DRENMAR-563529 format. One record per residue (C-alpha): z, y, x. Coordinates in nm, 2 decimals, padded with zeros to 4 digits. Each point is the difference from the previous one (the first is absolute). Layout:
BEGIN
{z:Z y:Y x:X};
...
***
This chain:
BEGIN
{z:-00.43 y:00.66 x:-03.93};
{z:00.32 y:00.20 x:00.09};
{z:00.32 y:-00.10 x:-00.16};
{z:00.10 y:00.22 x:-00.30};
{z:00.33 y:-00.04 x:-00.18};
{z:00.03 y:00.06 x:-00.38};
{z:00.07 y:00.35 x:-00.13};
{z:00.35 y:00.09 x:-00.12};
{z:00.09 y:-00.10 x:-00.35};
{z:00.03 y:00.25 x:-00.29};
{z:00.37 y:-00.07 x:-00.02};
{z:00.05 y:00.07 x:00.37};
{z:-00.19 y:00.33 x:-00.03};
{z:00.22 y:00.11 x:-00.30};
{z:00.31 y:-00.09 x:00.20};
{z:-00.12 y:00.20 x:00.30};
{z:-00.04 y:00.31 x:-00.22};
{z:00.32 y:-00.05 x:-00.18};
{z:00.19 y:00.02 x:00.34};
{z:-00.18 y:00.30 x:00.17};
{z:-00.08 y:00.36 x:-00.09};
{z:-00.18 y:00.16 x:00.30};
{z:-00.24 y:-00.10 x:00.27};
{z:00.17 y:-00.22 x:00.27};
{z:-00.16 y:00.19 x:00.29};
{z:00.27 y:00.17 x:00.21};
{z:00.04 y:00.36 x:-00.11};
{z:-00.24 y:-00.02 x:-00.30};
{z:00.14 y:00.08 x:-00.34};
{z:-00.31 y:-00.04 x:-00.22};
{z:00.09 y:-00.17 x:-00.32};
{z:-00.17 y:-00.33 x:-00.07};
{z:-00.14 y:00.14 x:-00.33};
{z:-00.07 y:00.37 x:-00.07};
{z:-00.03 y:00.16 x:-00.34};
{z:-00.31 y:00.20 x:-00.10};
{z:00.14 y:00.34 x:-00.10};
{z:-00.28 y:00.07 x:-00.25};
{z:-00.01 y:-00.34 x:-00.17};
{z:00.34 y:-00.14 x:00.07};
{z:-00.15 y:-00.33 x:00.10};
{z:00.15 y:-00.20 x:00.28};
{z:-00.24 y:-00.04 x:00.29};
{z:00.02 y:-00.27 x:00.27};
{z:00.09 y:00.16 x:00.33};
{z:00.07 y:-00.31 x:00.22};
{z:-00.13 y:-00.33 x:00.14};
{z:00.15 y:-00.34 x:00.07};
{z:00.01 y:-00.05 x:00.38};
{z:00.04 y:-00.33 x:00.19};
{z:00.24 y:00.01 x:00.30};
{z:-00.18 y:-00.31 x:00.13};
{z:-00.37 y:00.00 x:-00.11};
{z:-00.12 y:-00.21 x:-00.29};
{z:-00.32 y:-00.10 x:00.18};
{z:-00.05 y:-00.15 x:00.34};
{z:-00.09 y:00.26 x:00.27};
{z:00.16 y:00.27 x:-00.22};
{z:00.27 y:00.24 x:00.12};
{z:00.31 y:-00.18 x:00.12};
{z:-00.13 y:-00.34 x:-00.10};
{z:00.25 y:-00.28 x:00.05};
{z:-00.16 y:-00.34 x:00.02};
{z:00.34 y:-00.17 x:-00.05};
{z:00.08 y:00.18 x:-00.32};
{z:-00.04 y:-00.21 x:-00.32};
{z:-00.19 y:00.12 x:-00.30};
{z:00.32 y:00.02 x:-00.21};
{z:00.17 y:00.22 x:00.27};
{z:-00.31 y:00.21 x:00.03};
{z:-00.01 y:00.10 x:-00.37};
{z:00.39 y:00.03 x:-00.03};
{z:00.16 y:00.34 x:-00.05};
{z:00.15 y:-00.01 x:00.35};
{z:-00.35 y:00.02 x:00.15};
{z:-00.12 y:00.28 x:-00.23};
{z:00.05 y:00.38 x:00.01};
{z:-00.09 y:00.28 x:-00.24};
{z:-00.16 y:00.30 x:00.16};
{z:-00.21 y:00.31 x:-00.10};
{z:-00.38 y:-00.06 x:00.05};
{z:-00.01 y:00.22 x:00.32};
{z:00.27 y:-00.20 x:00.18};
{z:-00.11 y:-00.33 x:-00.14};
{z:-00.33 y:00.06 x:00.19};
{z:00.17 y:00.15 x:00.31};
{z:00.21 y:-00.31 x:00.09};
{z:-00.31 y:-00.21 x:00.00};
{z:-00.23 y:00.22 x:00.21};
{z:-00.13 y:-00.18 x:00.30};
{z:00.06 y:00.30 x:00.24};
{z:00.36 y:00.04 x:-00.11};
{z:00.10 y:-00.36 x:-00.08};
{z:00.22 y:-00.04 x:00.30};
{z:00.23 y:00.28 x:-00.13};
{z:00.08 y:-00.20 x:-00.31};
{z:00.12 y:-00.34 x:00.10};
{z:00.14 y:-00.25 x:-00.26};
{z:00.36 y:00.06 x:00.12};
{z:-00.03 y:00.38 x:-00.08};
{z:-00.15 y:-00.07 x:-00.34};
{z:00.29 y:-00.24 x:-00.08};
{z:00.24 y:00.28 x:00.09};
{z:-00.18 y:00.23 x:-00.24};
{z:00.02 y:-00.27 x:-00.27};
{z:00.38 y:-00.02 x:00.05};
{z:00.02 y:00.38 x:-00.02};
{z:-00.21 y:00.01 x:-00.32};
{z:00.24 y:-00.24 x:-00.17};
{z:00.30 y:00.19 x:00.13};
{z:-00.14 y:00.32 x:-00.15};
{z:-00.03 y:-00.18 x:-00.33};
{z:00.36 y:-00.12 x:00.02};
{z:00.11 y:00.37 x:00.06};
{z:-00.19 y:00.16 x:-00.28};
{z:-00.06 y:-00.29 x:-00.24};
{z:-00.35 y:00.13 x:-00.08};
{z:-00.31 y:-00.21 x:-00.02};
{z:-00.31 y:-00.04 x:-00.22};
{z:-00.04 y:-00.20 x:-00.32};
{z:-00.34 y:-00.16 x:00.04};
{z:-00.19 y:-00.19 x:-00.27};
{z:-00.23 y:-00.30 x:00.07};
{z:-00.31 y:00.22 x:-00.03};
{z:00.14 y:00.25 x:00.24};
{z:00.09 y:-00.28 x:00.25};
{z:-00.36 y:-00.12 x:-00.03};
{z:-00.13 y:00.35 x:00.07};
{z:00.21 y:00.03 x:00.31};
{z:-00.11 y:-00.35 x:00.13};
{z:-00.36 y:00.10 x:-00.05};
{z:00.04 y:00.33 x:00.17};
{z:00.18 y:-00.17 x:00.29};
{z:-00.24 y:-00.29 x:00.06};
{z:-00.35 y:00.15 x:-00.07};
{z:-00.17 y:00.15 x:00.30};
{z:-00.03 y:00.37 x:-00.09};
{z:-00.13 y:00.12 x:00.34};
{z:-00.31 y:00.22 x:00.02};
{z:-00.25 y:-00.07 x:00.28};
{z:-00.20 y:00.30 x:00.11};
{z:-00.28 y:00.03 x:00.25};
{z:-00.11 y:00.32 x:00.16};
{z:00.22 y:00.20 x:-00.24};
{z:00.33 y:00.17 x:-00.01};
{z:00.20 y:00.08 x:-00.32};
{z:00.31 y:00.22 x:00.02};
{z:00.23 y:-00.01 x:-00.30};
{z:00.25 y:00.24 x:00.14};
{z:00.03 y:00.36 x:00.13};
{z:00.10 y:00.10 x:00.35};
{z:00.23 y:00.24 x:00.16};
{z:-00.12 y:00.31 x:00.17};
{z:-00.20 y:-00.09 x:00.32};
{z:00.02 y:00.33 x:00.17};
{z:00.35 y:00.12 x:00.11};
{z:00.15 y:00.20 x:-00.28};
{z:-00.26 y:-00.11 x:-00.25};
{z:00.11 y:-00.07 x:-00.36};
{z:-00.02 y:-00.35 x:-00.12};
{z:-00.27 y:-00.12 x:-00.24};
{z:00.08 y:-00.03 x:-00.36};
{z:00.05 y:-00.35 x:-00.14};
{z:-00.29 y:-00.17 x:-00.17};
{z:00.02 y:-00.11 x:-00.36};
{z:-00.19 y:-00.29 x:-00.17};
{z:-00.04 y:-00.05 x:-00.37};
{z:-00.12 y:00.18 x:-00.32};
{z:00.10 y:00.37 x:-00.01};
{z:00.17 y:-00.03 x:00.34};
{z:00.02 y:00.29 x:00.24};
{z:00.05 y:00.01 x:00.38};
{z:00.28 y:00.20 x:00.15};
{z:-00.03 y:00.34 x:00.18};
{z:-00.03 y:00.02 x:00.37};
{z:00.29 y:00.14 x:00.19};
{z:00.00 y:00.34 x:00.16};
{z:-00.04 y:00.05 x:00.38};
{z:00.29 y:00.11 x:00.20};
{z:00.06 y:00.37 x:00.08};
{z:00.08 y:00.18 x:00.32};
{z:00.37 y:00.07 x:-00.05};
{z:00.07 y:00.35 x:00.12};
{z:00.38 y:00.01 x:-00.06};
{z:00.08 y:-00.33 x:00.18};
{z:00.19 y:00.17 x:00.29};
{z:00.24 y:00.21 x:-00.20};
{z:00.30 y:-00.19 x:00.15};
{z:-00.12 y:00.06 x:00.36};
{z:00.14 y:00.30 x:00.19};
{z:-00.21 y:00.31 x:-00.01};
{z:-00.26 y:00.04 x:00.28};
{z:00.00 y:-00.37 x:00.09};
{z:-00.30 y:-00.09 x:-00.21};
{z:-00.34 y:00.16 x:00.09};
{z:-00.28 y:-00.03 x:-00.26};
{z:-00.32 y:-00.17 x:00.14};
{z:-00.28 y:00.23 x:00.09};
{z:-00.23 y:00.08 x:-00.29};
{z:00.27 y:-00.08 x:-00.25};
{z:00.26 y:00.28 x:00.05};
{z:00.11 y:00.02 x:-00.36};
{z:-00.09 y:-00.35 x:-00.12};
{z:-00.22 y:00.15 x:-00.27};
{z:-00.27 y:-00.28 x:00.02};
{z:00.24 y:-00.27 x:-00.12};
{z:-00.16 y:-00.05 x:-00.34};
{z:-00.33 y:-00.12 x:00.14};
{z:00.10 y:-00.21 x:00.30};
{z:-00.21 y:-00.31 x:-00.03};
{z:00.17 y:-00.26 x:00.22};
{z:00.38 y:00.05 x:00.06};
{z:00.21 y:-00.31 x:00.07};
{z:00.15 y:-00.21 x:-00.28};
{z:-00.25 y:-00.16 x:-00.23};
{z:00.08 y:-00.06 x:-00.36};
{z:00.01 y:-00.35 x:-00.15};
{z:-00.23 y:-00.15 x:-00.25};
{z:00.07 y:00.01 x:-00.38};
{z:00.06 y:-00.33 x:-00.16};
{z:-00.27 y:-00.19 x:-00.20};
{z:00.03 y:-00.05 x:-00.37};
{z:-00.17 y:-00.27 x:-00.22};
{z:-00.05 y:-00.02 x:-00.37};
{z:-00.09 y:00.20 x:-00.30};
{z:00.10 y:00.37 x:00.01};
{z:00.15 y:-00.05 x:00.34};
{z:00.03 y:00.28 x:00.25};
{z:00.00 y:-00.03 x:00.38};
{z:00.28 y:00.16 x:00.20};
{z:-00.06 y:00.33 x:00.19};
{z:-00.04 y:-00.01 x:00.37};
{z:00.29 y:00.13 x:00.22};
{z:-00.02 y:00.34 x:00.16};
{z:-00.04 y:00.03 x:00.37};
{z:00.29 y:00.11 x:00.22};
{z:00.02 y:00.35 x:00.15};
{z:-00.09 y:00.11 x:00.35};
{z:00.16 y:00.25 x:00.24};
{z:-00.16 y:00.14 x:00.31};
{z:00.19 y:00.21 x:00.25};
{z:00.12 y:00.03 x:00.36};
{z:00.36 y:00.01 x:00.12};
{z:00.14 y:00.23 x:00.27};
{z:00.19 y:-00.25 x:00.21};
{z:00.15 y:00.27 x:00.22};
{z:00.17 y:00.16 x:-00.31};
{z:00.11 y:-00.35 x:-00.12};
{z:00.16 y:-00.08 x:00.34};
{z:00.18 y:00.33 x:00.00};
{z:00.16 y:-00.12 x:-00.33};
{z:00.13 y:-00.31 x:00.17};
{z:-00.29 y:-00.23 x:-00.09};
{z:00.03 y:-00.36 x:00.12};
{z:-00.24 y:-00.22 x:-00.20};
{z:-00.20 y:-00.04 x:-00.32};
{z:00.09 y:-00.24 x:-00.28};
{z:-00.29 y:-00.10 x:-00.22};
{z:00.06 y:-00.14 x:-00.35};
{z:-00.30 y:-00.16 x:-00.15};
{z:00.00 y:00.03 x:-00.37};
{z:-00.04 y:-00.32 x:-00.20};
{z:-00.32 y:-00.02 x:-00.20};
{z:00.01 y:00.01 x:-00.38};
{z:00.04 y:-00.33 x:-00.18};
{z:-00.26 y:-00.10 x:-00.26};
{z:00.12 y:-00.10 x:-00.35};
{z:-00.01 y:-00.38 x:00.01};
{z:00.17 y:-00.07 x:-00.33};
{z:-00.14 y:00.07 x:-00.35};
{z:00.01 y:00.38 x:-00.05};
{z:00.20 y:00.07 x:00.31};
{z:-00.05 y:00.34 x:00.16};
{z:-00.12 y:00.02 x:00.36};
{z:00.22 y:00.19 x:00.24};
{z:-00.07 y:00.30 x:00.22};
{z:-00.02 y:-00.03 x:00.38};
{z:00.30 y:00.11 x:00.20};
{z:-00.01 y:00.30 x:00.23};
{z:-00.08 y:-00.04 x:00.37};
{z:00.22 y:00.21 x:00.23};
{z:-00.01 y:00.12 x:00.36};
{z:00.36 y:00.09 x:00.09};
{z:00.10 y:00.18 x:00.32};
{z:00.34 y:-00.13 x:00.13};
{z:00.23 y:00.19 x:00.25};
{z:00.18 y:-00.16 x:00.29};
{z:00.33 y:-00.02 x:-00.21};
{z:-00.18 y:-00.19 x:-00.28};
{z:-00.02 y:00.29 x:-00.24};
{z:-00.33 y:00.09 x:-00.18};
{z:-00.18 y:00.31 x:00.13};
{z:-00.26 y:00.00 x:-00.28};
{z:-00.27 y:-00.21 x:-00.16};
{z:-00.35 y:-00.01 x:-00.13};
{z:-00.03 y:-00.19 x:-00.33};
{z:-00.33 y:-00.11 x:-00.14};
{z:-00.01 y:-00.11 x:-00.37};
{z:-00.14 y:-00.35 x:-00.08};
{z:-00.26 y:-00.06 x:-00.26};
{z:00.11 y:00.06 x:-00.36};
{z:00.01 y:-00.29 x:-00.25};
{z:-00.29 y:-00.01 x:-00.24};
{z:00.08 y:00.08 x:-00.36};
{z:00.01 y:-00.30 x:-00.24};
{z:-00.31 y:-00.04 x:-00.22};
{z:00.00 y:00.21 x:-00.31};
{z:-00.16 y:-00.09 x:-00.33};
{z:-00.36 y:-00.12 x:00.00};
{z:-00.28 y:00.25 x:-00.07};
{z:-00.04 y:00.06 x:-00.37};
{z:00.36 y:-00.08 x:-00.08};
{z:00.23 y:00.28 x:-00.11};
{z:00.38 y:00.03 x:00.01};
{z:00.22 y:00.00 x:-00.31};
{z:00.00 y:00.34 x:-00.18};
{z:00.24 y:00.17 x:-00.25};
{z:-00.25 y:-00.10 x:-00.27};
{z:00.04 y:-00.37 x:00.09};
{z:00.38 y:00.04 x:-00.01};
{z:-00.04 y:00.16 x:-00.35};
{z:-00.20 y:-00.30 x:-00.09};
{z:00.31 y:-00.21 x:00.09};
{z:-00.13 y:-00.15 x:00.33};
{z:00.31 y:-00.18 x:00.12};
{z:00.09 y:-00.26 x:00.26};
{z:00.21 y:-00.22 x:-00.23};
{z:00.08 y:-00.27 x:00.25};
{z:00.07 y:00.00 x:00.38};
{z:00.14 y:-00.33 x:00.13};
{z:00.01 y:-00.16 x:00.35};
{z:00.01 y:-00.37 x:00.01};
{z:-00.02 y:-00.30 x:00.24};
{z:-00.32 y:-00.12 x:-00.16};
{z:-00.19 y:00.18 x:-00.27};
{z:-00.34 y:-00.13 x:-00.12};
{z:-00.21 y:-00.03 x:-00.31};
{z:-00.13 y:-00.31 x:-00.17};
{z:-00.20 y:00.01 x:-00.33};
{z:00.11 y:00.36 x:-00.08};
{z:00.36 y:-00.09 x:00.05};
{z:00.22 y:00.13 x:00.28};
{z:00.19 y:-00.26 x:00.20};
{z:00.30 y:00.15 x:00.18};
{z:00.24 y:-00.17 x:00.24};
{z:00.31 y:00.19 x:00.12};
{z:-00.09 y:00.33 x:-00.17};
{z:00.18 y:00.33 x:-00.04};
{z:00.22 y:-00.03 x:00.30};
{z:00.23 y:00.30 x:00.06};
{z:00.10 y:-00.10 x:00.35};
{z:-00.17 y:-00.21 x:00.27};
{z:00.20 y:-00.18 x:00.27};
{z:-00.18 y:00.02 x:00.34};
{z:00.08 y:-00.25 x:00.27};
{z:-00.04 y:00.27 x:00.27};
{z:-00.10 y:00.36 x:00.05};
{z:-00.26 y:00.12 x:00.09};
{z:-00.22 y:-00.26 x:-00.18};
{z:-00.35 y:00.02 x:-00.13};
{z:-00.03 y:-00.10 x:-00.36};
{z:-00.25 y:00.02 x:-00.29};
{z:00.11 y:00.09 x:-00.36};
{z:-00.19 y:-00.13 x:-00.30};
{z:00.02 y:00.25 x:-00.28};
{z:-00.11 y:00.00 x:-00.37};
{z:-00.10 y:00.33 x:-00.16};
{z:-00.10 y:00.03 x:-00.37};
{z:-00.14 y:00.32 x:-00.15};
{z:-00.05 y:00.09 x:-00.37};
{z:-00.15 y:00.30 x:-00.16};
{z:-00.14 y:00.12 x:-00.34};
{z:-00.27 y:00.23 x:00.12};
{z:-00.12 y:00.12 x:00.34};
{z:-00.15 y:00.35 x:00.04};
{z:-00.35 y:-00.13 x:00.06};
{z:-00.20 y:-00.32 x:00.06};
{z:00.01 y:00.03 x:00.38};
{z:00.18 y:-00.25 x:00.23};
{z:00.36 y:00.11 x:00.07};
{z:00.23 y:-00.11 x:00.27};
{z:00.34 y:00.04 x:00.16};
{z:00.19 y:-00.10 x:00.31};
{z:00.27 y:-00.26 x:00.05};
{z:00.22 y:00.06 x:00.30};
{z:00.30 y:-00.14 x:00.19};
{z:00.25 y:00.26 x:00.14};
{z:00.28 y:-00.05 x:00.26};
{z:00.36 y:00.11 x:-00.10};
{z:-00.07 y:00.33 x:00.18};
{z:-00.30 y:00.07 x:-00.23};
{z:-00.27 y:-00.08 x:00.25};
{z:-00.30 y:-00.17 x:-00.15};
{z:-00.09 y:-00.31 x:00.20};
{z:-00.26 y:-00.18 x:-00.22};
{z:-00.24 y:00.10 x:-00.27};
{z:-00.26 y:-00.15 x:-00.23};
{z:-00.25 y:00.18 x:-00.22};
{z:-00.05 y:-00.17 x:-00.34};
{z:-00.24 y:00.09 x:-00.28};
{z:-00.10 y:-00.04 x:-00.36};
{z:-00.37 y:-00.06 x:00.00};
{z:-00.21 y:00.22 x:-00.24};
{z:-00.09 y:-00.31 x:-00.20};
{z:00.37 y:-00.07 x:-00.06};
{z:00.11 y:00.35 x:-00.09};
{z:-00.02 y:-00.06 x:-00.37};
{z:00.21 y:-00.32 x:00.01};
{z:00.34 y:00.16 x:00.01};
{z:00.14 y:-00.26 x:00.24};
{z:-00.03 y:-00.10 x:00.36};
{z:00.20 y:-00.21 x:00.24};
{z:-00.01 y:-00.03 x:00.38};
{z:00.16 y:-00.24 x:00.24};
{z:00.03 y:00.18 x:00.33};
{z:00.13 y:-00.08 x:00.35};
{z:00.17 y:00.25 x:00.22};
{z:00.12 y:-00.08 x:00.36};
{z:00.23 y:00.18 x:00.24};
{z:00.22 y:-00.04 x:00.30};
{z:00.34 y:00.01 x:-00.17};
{z:00.23 y:00.16 x:00.26};
{z:00.31 y:00.11 x:-00.18};
{z:00.23 y:-00.09 x:-00.28};
{z:00.01 y:00.22 x:-00.31};
{z:-00.20 y:00.09 x:-00.31};
{z:-00.37 y:-00.03 x:00.06};
{z:-00.21 y:00.15 x:-00.28};
{z:-00.31 y:-00.12 x:-00.18};
{z:-00.19 y:00.28 x:-00.16};
{z:-00.31 y:00.05 x:-00.22};
{z:-00.13 y:00.35 x:00.01};
{z:-00.31 y:00.21 x:-00.06};
{z:-00.05 y:00.37 x:00.06};
{z:00.33 y:00.17 x:-00.09};
{z:00.11 y:-00.29 x:-00.23};
{z:00.26 y:-00.26 x:00.10};
{z:-00.10 y:-00.29 x:-00.23};
{z:00.26 y:-00.26 x:00.10};
{z:00.27 y:-00.07 x:00.25};
{z:00.19 y:-00.31 x:00.10};
{z:00.28 y:-00.03 x:00.25};
{z:00.05 y:-00.31 x:00.22};
{z:00.31 y:-00.03 x:00.21};
{z:-00.07 y:-00.16 x:00.34};
{z:00.30 y:-00.19 x:00.12};
{z:00.04 y:-00.17 x:00.34};
{z:00.14 y:-00.35 x:-00.01};
{z:00.34 y:-00.01 x:00.17};
{z:00.08 y:-00.28 x:00.24};
***
């Protein structure tokens, strides 16, 4: 039988979570636990990973390592499920040597030292984590393919597929729009240099062009009750024309400069908005280095964040008259619920000290709503957003009061919002619905000096 060391102890697991907040994989900021925005329950979002394998013939097995050293915190990493699996895949195992994982372990502890934010884990939670980390949860399929994600547009300029959604009352996202033939792309080029292609003299067919370059990305998947998948990204625009090189040379043309626009970034953190793609430019440069003119093609637009689920209406004036109010809005280091009681660590901060900027971070926020009477017995909802100091919304969640809870007069949500914090100043948390601003909370982001 292969050698197999004992599993980590419950006390070791609790210590690991007390000294880490996010996945240890380089560049991943997923929290080790997430909070269900509908129930407020804390949901396991991580696994315990061995740097040197616990079982003989496992990934990075070290025959000289003792059982005690194998189950010690120094040999254990906390990672999100995706990356816990990725570091042990046979085809990519060489990319994740033990030395690299030890560096990540050091960085995970250093991150805790900077922010002093970990997770308070009970014995039962530690046992749940151990079971999830040690039980083989792989699925073996023969002659079948299951795809649990959507895909970006396959044809050039095609819109991305809407994100799938799994769970009761869930709804998939909308597909992105295809790109258009952009007829005004050469406004900055001197008159007469650009010649429309034959058959398209006035670019009037732009709305129905099927395959221009620049495919849209896929919408993100969503899991859970009342969840809604993200919308697919829109395809980038296309421009077709000929250039009269004789006229360009008469203007002193020397060379072209091509600026390839960066693709839009997906929203990787909870509630984070995806970004639009940058424009791509063809710039005509003269011999003296000055710009003669340019053709600029717009990149794909960012998809709109999900709205409220089907069958859920926004807050009305009748609800406001029925005294619907957000009575509490509070960020905190850790906010969770046990036995109907809220447990809050580091709550109600008015300023947050950041070790560096820009930095990706996730805020945990408590919202409590109270009302005497709502206009009808239909499910109602509102949005929670995070705004930059310049007023730009960078993250948003939709939250709802289910129809069966409308008559209760009370509801609380524990929500996570993530963003790339890139500037100091007053960042704003808002709760709003329709024309009503329901609550507002200002957080001063401060860069640590020295």
